[in-house]
Phi, psi and omega in degrees: 000142178286133183293330181236135179223137176292110181234164180265119180289147178233165178295326182282355179086005179285148175261117180245144180212154174293165185304315183297316180290321178295317179297317179296322179300320182264005178057047176230166177286150178299323179295327177295316178301312179294324179295315178300317181297327183275330189248338182262114186296334182262001178284139180300125182285145177291155180261120179275112184265329179201187181298327185238014183229119176234134182239149176249141179274106184297322180295319179293322179291319177300316179298320178298315181295317179298313180297318180294322180289327177291323178293325182285336184281000000 
């Protein structure tokens, strides 16, 4: 994972990013990110902010990856 990612700050302190930045942060393809969001029921769903803006919660995705890796171990 990239230590720094351009994210959109929120009042709640969550780190939100567009699909391309989120995919780059986790070193996966953008299509993989969208596929996980569409097919994995427990994957954090993207936040639809407007007609053309969808954001992913980087902290929630990190928690999901950690939990999934712990289950696999």
